[in-house]
C-alpha positions as MATLAB code, in Angstrom:
seq = 'MRRPNLDEAVTRYRLAGRLSRAVDSLEEQPPTPTYVVDLDAFDLNASDLVARAEGKPVRLATKSVRVPELIRRALAVPGFVGVLTYSLREALWIARSGLCDDVLMGYPSVDRWALRELAADEALACRVCLMVDSVEHLDLVDALRLPGGPSLRVAVDIDAGLRLAGSHVGPRRSPLFTTEAVAAMVDEVLTRPGFSLAGVMTYEGQVAGVPDVVPGQVARSAVVRRVKQASLRQLRGRRAAISAALRERCDVPLWNAGGTGSVETSAADPVVTEVTAGSGLLVPHLFDHYESFSARPAAFFGLRVVRRPSPGTVTLAGGGLIASGAVAADRAPLPWAPPGLRLTALEGAGEVQTPLRGPSAGLLEVGDLVWFRHAKAGELAEHTATAHLLEGEQITAGVPTYRGAGHTW';
ca = [
      20.641   -6.058   18.589;
      17.812   -3.991   20.144;
      16.579   -5.345   23.195;
      12.587   -5.955   23.245;
      11.098   -4.096   26.968;
       8.777   -6.622   28.590;
       5.551   -5.965   26.867;
       6.884   -6.905   23.433;
       9.150   -9.749   24.763;
       5.989  -11.122   26.417;
       3.736  -10.380   22.732;
       6.732  -11.750   20.875;
       7.125  -15.127   22.606;
       3.022  -15.702   22.438;
       3.578  -15.070   18.877;
       6.314  -18.000   18.591;
       3.860  -20.074   20.319;
       0.405  -19.201   18.345;
       2.536  -19.621   14.865;
       4.388  -22.802   15.848;
       1.144  -24.492   17.383;
      -0.878  -23.422   14.059;
       1.869  -25.084   11.821;
       2.583  -28.061   13.443;
      -1.190  -28.818   13.920;
      -1.195  -29.133    9.966;
      -1.670  -32.784    8.730;
       0.967  -32.600    6.781;
       4.249  -30.804    7.945;
       5.024  -28.120    5.328;
       8.392  -27.375    4.155;
      10.852  -24.666    5.258;
      11.161  -21.830    5.040;
       7.474  -21.952    6.216;
       5.613  -18.532    4.949;
       2.823  -17.760    7.587;
       0.679  -14.447    6.961;
      -1.370  -13.331    9.892;
      -4.425  -12.432    8.602;
      -5.691  -10.546   11.373;
      -2.773   -8.203   11.086;
      -3.124   -7.832    7.707;
      -6.636   -6.575    7.582;
      -5.858   -4.343   10.080;
      -3.185   -2.758    8.397;
      -5.546   -2.560    5.077;
      -7.851   -0.356    6.996;
      -4.830    1.402    8.460;
      -3.833    2.243    4.965;
      -7.574    3.608    4.160;
      -7.589    5.613    6.729;
      -4.114    7.271    6.529;
      -4.762    8.238    3.068;
      -8.244   10.156    4.141;
     -10.308    9.336    1.270;
      -8.120    9.151   -1.457;
      -8.192    5.708   -3.336;
      -4.940    3.221   -2.427;
      -3.508    1.504   -5.306;
      -2.060   -1.769   -4.175;
       1.719   -2.292   -5.270;
       1.994   -5.935   -6.291;
       5.831   -6.260   -5.887;
       5.109   -6.210   -1.881;
       2.759   -8.807   -1.914;
       3.205  -11.592   -5.109;
       0.665  -13.507   -3.736;
      -2.615  -13.824   -5.678;
      -5.064  -14.636   -2.865;
      -3.680  -11.886   -0.600;
      -4.126   -8.982   -3.347;
      -7.621  -10.121   -3.770;
      -8.214   -9.783   -0.365;
      -6.809   -6.485   -0.048;
      -8.746   -4.943   -3.327;
     -11.922   -6.106   -1.302;
     -11.269   -3.395    1.281;
     -13.109   -0.396    0.437;
     -10.718    2.006   -0.745;
      -8.622   -0.113   -2.410;
      -8.916    0.688   -6.023;
      -6.285   -1.022   -8.718;
      -2.971   -2.387   -8.842;
       0.523   -0.905   -9.639;
       2.699   -3.837  -10.952;
       6.263   -4.453  -11.443;
       6.490   -6.602  -14.754;
       4.317   -6.360  -18.022;
       4.064   -9.852  -17.781;
       2.528   -9.790  -14.516;
       0.219   -7.152  -15.780;
      -1.078   -9.151  -18.524;
      -1.660  -12.106  -16.204;
      -3.452  -10.151  -13.653;
      -5.959   -8.327  -16.386;
      -6.346  -11.464  -18.061;
      -7.140  -13.943  -14.993;
      -9.474  -11.307  -13.555;
      -7.993  -10.718  -10.688;
      -8.209   -6.878  -11.715;
      -9.125   -4.874  -14.216;
      -7.362   -1.418  -13.243;
      -3.570   -2.119  -13.732;
      -1.018    0.201  -13.913;
       2.553   -0.381  -14.321;
       5.045    1.182  -11.952;
       7.817    0.950  -14.226;
       9.093    1.193  -18.061;
       8.653   -1.911  -19.958;
      11.146   -3.358  -22.648;
       9.712   -6.889  -22.619;
       9.545   -7.419  -26.617;
       6.903  -10.177  -26.167;
       4.630   -8.654  -23.469;
       4.684   -5.347  -25.390;
       2.934   -7.256  -28.602;
       0.789   -9.000  -26.485;
      -0.510   -5.593  -25.127;
      -0.266   -3.897  -28.257;
      -2.476   -6.586  -29.972;
      -5.321   -6.719  -27.511;
      -8.316   -4.578  -27.298;
      -9.578   -6.031  -23.815;
      -6.156   -5.709  -22.545;
      -5.461   -2.404  -23.873;
      -7.997   -1.041  -21.850;
      -7.060   -2.526  -18.428;
      -3.485   -2.228  -18.539;
      -1.514    1.040  -18.555;
       2.041    1.549  -19.700;
       4.496    3.682  -17.839;
       6.837    5.741  -19.756;
       9.840    8.455  -19.219;
      11.101    8.521  -22.583;
      10.692    8.780  -26.544;
      12.349    5.763  -26.492;
       9.646    3.733  -25.047;
       7.064    4.913  -26.932;
       9.248    4.189  -30.068;
       9.851    0.373  -29.064;
       6.163    0.122  -28.479;
       5.704    1.857  -32.304;
       8.594   -0.648  -33.638;
       6.450   -3.655  -32.297;
       2.488   -2.889  -32.887;
       0.696   -4.180  -35.829;
      -1.238   -1.686  -38.025;
      -4.998   -1.380  -36.615;
      -4.013   -2.033  -33.096;
      -5.771   -0.113  -30.317;
      -4.410    2.662  -28.945;
      -2.456    2.437  -25.533;
      -2.616    4.228  -22.574;
       0.179    5.463  -20.921;
       1.488    7.520  -17.841;
       4.635    9.826  -17.261;
       6.730    8.770  -14.542;
       8.391   11.873  -13.226;
      11.559   11.878  -10.760;
      10.498   13.062   -7.555;
      13.898   12.919   -5.730;
      15.070   15.962   -3.745;
      17.488   18.076   -5.680;
      19.984   20.363   -3.302;
      23.013   22.186   -4.315;
      23.667   19.816   -7.197;
      22.943   16.532   -5.330;
      20.224   13.965   -5.613;
      18.499   12.592   -2.718;
      15.975    9.423   -3.669;
      15.794    6.613   -6.024;
      17.113    7.055   -9.890;
      14.290    6.631  -11.539;
      12.743    8.855  -14.418;
      14.926   11.753  -16.319;
      12.015   13.778  -16.099;
      12.890   16.372  -13.557;
      11.864   19.821  -14.560;
       8.489   21.127  -15.793;
       9.601   21.680  -19.300;
      11.161   18.455  -19.504;
       7.634   16.789  -18.491;
       5.712   19.040  -20.476;
       7.473   17.822  -23.780;
       7.393   14.403  -22.720;
       3.467   14.531  -22.644;
       3.143   16.694  -25.761;
       4.811   13.929  -27.220;
       2.268   11.429  -26.011;
      -0.486   13.628  -26.912;
       0.851   13.811  -30.449;
       1.829   10.518  -31.739;
      -0.919    8.457  -32.939;
      -1.857    5.339  -31.040;
      -0.919    6.566  -27.562;
      -3.359    8.259  -24.740;
      -2.403   10.054  -21.512;
      -3.475    8.133  -18.711;
      -2.007   10.146  -15.912;
       1.602   10.683  -14.339;
       3.552    9.446  -11.283;
       5.834   10.971   -8.645;
       7.179    8.240   -6.356;
       9.167    9.968   -3.371;
      11.073    6.653   -2.379;
      13.459    9.149   -0.061;
      10.385    9.692    2.375;
       8.034    6.369    1.538;
      10.851    4.116    1.918;
      13.039    5.522    4.728;
      12.656    4.672    8.736;
      12.850    8.076   10.517;
      12.722    7.445   14.235;
      15.419    4.246   14.585;
      16.091    3.084   18.108;
      19.713    4.060   18.670;
      20.034    6.499   15.773;
      18.762    9.636   17.240;
      21.056   12.107   15.187;
      20.378   10.227   12.164;
      16.751    9.852   12.494;
      16.602   13.808   12.905;
      18.729   14.238    9.824;
      16.443   11.655    7.716;
      13.299   13.729    8.826;
      14.564   16.961    7.984;
      15.547   15.631    4.352;
      11.918   14.228    4.224;
      10.698   17.683    5.094;
      12.683   19.484    2.622;
      11.936   16.999   -0.110;
       8.222   17.364    0.550;
       8.404   21.282    0.334;
      10.109   21.130   -3.087;
       7.970   18.326   -4.341;
       4.674   20.121   -3.455;
       5.753   22.738   -5.571;
       7.120   21.142   -8.400;
       4.000   19.374   -8.765;
       2.070   22.285   -8.448;
       3.984   23.912  -11.315;
       3.551   20.699  -13.139;
       0.316   20.125  -12.910;
      -0.409   24.026  -13.655;
       1.644   23.478  -17.095;
      -0.340   20.018  -18.085;
      -3.461   21.529  -17.206;
      -2.750   24.278  -20.111;
      -2.785   20.837  -22.505;
      -4.830   18.375  -21.295;
      -6.954   16.398  -18.619;
      -4.698   14.721  -16.396;
      -6.890   12.032  -15.147;
      -4.581   10.203  -12.732;
      -1.543   11.642  -10.650;
       0.029    8.614   -8.733;
       2.140    9.101   -5.594;
       3.798    8.005   -2.694;
       4.073    4.512   -0.566;
       3.584    3.157    2.622;
       5.661    5.410    4.547;
       4.077    8.865    3.082;
       0.864    7.750    2.821;
      -0.622   10.731    4.888;
       1.761   13.558    2.856;
       0.993   12.275   -0.443;
      -2.612   11.801    0.162;
      -2.319   15.714    1.629;
      -1.367   17.154   -1.790;
      -4.253   18.295   -3.517;
      -2.710   17.349   -7.052;
      -2.237   14.054   -6.057;
      -5.661   11.836   -7.095;
      -4.583    8.284   -5.317;
      -1.748    6.955   -3.244;
       0.190    3.543   -3.688;
       0.909    1.094   -0.909;
       1.882   -2.667   -0.285;
       4.568   -2.929    2.264;
       2.142   -1.889    4.855;
       0.176   -4.554    4.333;
       2.357   -7.104    5.581;
       5.078   -4.792    7.065;
       8.821   -6.215    6.970;
      11.337   -4.899    9.548;
      12.883   -2.288    7.225;
       9.331   -0.655    7.789;
       9.494   -0.799   12.032;
      10.737    2.621   12.526;
       8.509    5.077   10.918;
       7.139    8.094   12.675;
       4.080    8.104   10.277;
       2.549    4.561   11.431;
       3.422    2.264   13.924;
       4.373   -1.245   12.277;
       2.077   -4.324   12.950;
       3.868   -7.256   11.406;
       1.888   -9.493    9.265;
       4.504  -11.928    7.329;
       6.713  -14.483    8.817;
       8.673  -17.220    7.781;
       9.691  -20.366   10.001;
      13.000  -22.340   10.229;
      13.427  -25.461   12.347;
      16.312  -26.021   14.682;
      18.785  -29.038   13.544;
      21.606  -28.957   16.154;
      22.582  -27.333   19.390;
      26.423  -27.030   19.045;
      27.014  -25.005   21.974;
      25.244  -23.662   25.050;
      23.369  -20.432   24.078;
      23.406  -21.277   20.221;
      21.294  -22.900   17.781;
      21.379  -23.994   14.215;
      18.878  -23.946   11.992;
      17.925  -25.180    8.399;
      18.308  -22.636    5.893;
      17.318  -19.477    6.050;
      19.767  -16.813    3.599;
      16.844  -15.026    2.858;
      18.550  -11.522    1.829;
      16.727   -8.850    0.599;
      17.616   -6.741   -2.416;
      19.288   -2.902   -2.149;
      22.343   -1.724   -0.855;
      24.434   -4.660    0.760;
      24.107   -3.813    4.467;
      23.318   -5.642    7.723;
      19.594   -4.344    7.601;
      18.619   -6.605    4.294;
      18.987   -9.675    6.385;
      16.388  -11.583    8.226;
      15.430  -10.434   11.164;
      14.720  -13.508   14.179;
      11.404  -12.588   15.366;
       9.993  -15.054   17.785;
      10.738  -15.868   20.282;
      12.909  -12.736   21.298;
      16.297  -12.847   22.364;
      17.949  -14.249   19.260;
      20.452  -12.890   17.070;
      22.593  -13.554   13.955;
      26.207  -14.408   14.681;
      28.607  -11.367   12.869;
      30.496  -14.563   11.274;
      27.933  -16.507    9.681;
      25.013  -14.280    9.480;
      22.073  -15.788    7.360;
      22.952  -18.793    5.684;
      22.110  -20.885    2.642;
      21.808  -24.143    4.392;
      22.297  -23.357    7.997;
      21.917  -20.030    9.877;
      23.397  -20.377   13.469;
      21.521  -18.063   16.085;
      22.582  -17.253   19.483;
      21.210  -15.684   22.742;
      19.288  -16.328   25.963;
      16.133  -18.059   24.383;
      18.714  -20.307   22.585;
      18.677  -22.384   25.444;
      14.873  -22.878   25.705;
      14.798  -24.113   21.872;
      14.775  -28.273   21.475;
      15.652  -30.031   17.919;
      12.616  -29.222   15.802;
      11.422  -25.984   17.580;
      10.596  -23.506   14.610;
      12.150  -19.913   15.227;
      10.166  -17.108   13.046;
      11.879  -14.285   11.239;
      10.608  -11.085    9.540;
      12.152  -10.580    6.323;
      13.766   -7.521    5.439;
      10.969   -6.801    2.518;
       7.644   -7.376    1.774;
       7.466   -9.087   -1.531;
      10.575  -10.814   -1.671;
       9.667  -13.436    0.610;
       7.435  -15.066   -1.515;
       9.701  -15.735   -4.052;
      11.174  -18.412   -1.755;
       8.127  -20.454   -1.483;
       5.296  -21.994   -3.178;
       2.958  -21.673   -0.494;
       1.658  -18.886    1.748;
      -0.330  -20.478    5.060;
      -3.067  -17.807    5.799;
      -3.620  -17.405    9.840;
      -6.602  -16.754   11.459;
      -6.901  -16.567   14.863;
      -5.149  -19.778   16.130;
      -5.597  -21.418   13.188;
      -4.341  -21.604    9.376;
      -7.481  -21.603    7.337;
      -5.599  -22.138    4.015;
      -2.541  -22.203    1.920;
      -2.556  -20.434   -1.370;
      -0.153  -20.196   -4.145;
       2.660  -17.498   -4.142;
       3.180  -16.051   -7.407;
       6.239  -18.647   -7.636;
       3.667  -21.156   -6.634;
       1.604  -20.327   -9.459;
       4.302  -21.282  -11.668;
       5.044  -17.633  -12.094;
       8.735  -15.894  -12.117;
       8.734  -12.506  -13.256;
];
């Protein structure tokens, strides 16, 4: 566990007091995990993302938020335009609810019910854009649509990984890598009745989603930065070549790219028309150590001490909120406030109890709250029905998460 410096430790002790006092002052004690979002930090993070985009629109990745009120709050910030969704049912709900009328799917969908709904509704077809990367995606829609239905807008997902010496670095997303393959897919969209091309996407996850100034990992961080630089050089050339090929065929109104960790570099590419960000609003602990921006955590969850089994150890109720992705220690929640607490190697974060050790354990009483940060931004909302919104020293509202609103996408 990295030891916080004195200034950081003081800040985290103060944060623990601020969060706990706000929760304990509520008329009714909320269940744990108690999810709190610091709106002061959230709003500053939103402004920072817009500034980092340097004039290009920021599309909000809803996967990293999953709280309708926070989606609405972010979209109200000048510079945020539209959402990138992770589920077609989610996209339909957002479009129907009036939350946003510019909805871009971040992933292809094979949800037959949702595709039928979209293909039968002119208003939805105007608001929701599908993501595709193969002819099979178009074939599925054609098999489901009824005669006379609206034309559907689609964007083409292009693999943005780094390829060197036969290896691939980055998320395994689209099969479309070469200019020729992308052009062939675009030609298919342009010539097939019932579809129109809205744009393309290149998500460079190996740049946007990998920390590169990790304390204690100097050599590894240097390698990560070199990989990022190589990836950006290759991707900039590929984007330019693909853009030139597509301009011979049609206008490409939208070119979406990037993520929280690559806002500046994505926005700097003249081909890119907009960048995507979401995790940068809440800043989970996987986004702590980036050269491109300074972390300002805004999302926390609290667990209560239920027993003190030995000096220097406390046990909390619940806590096993493990993030998705490759199984590793960094997917576990991070004890944050007060500082000086760590998970044990034997038990980690458990479903019904989580022991913590460290110098702060002796200062905690049964019933006290300990505050954690999740490894990822949006997944915390899947574990609770309510997000408590903190402004200054007070919780001013409790608002439903997707789960609290009855949605399990």
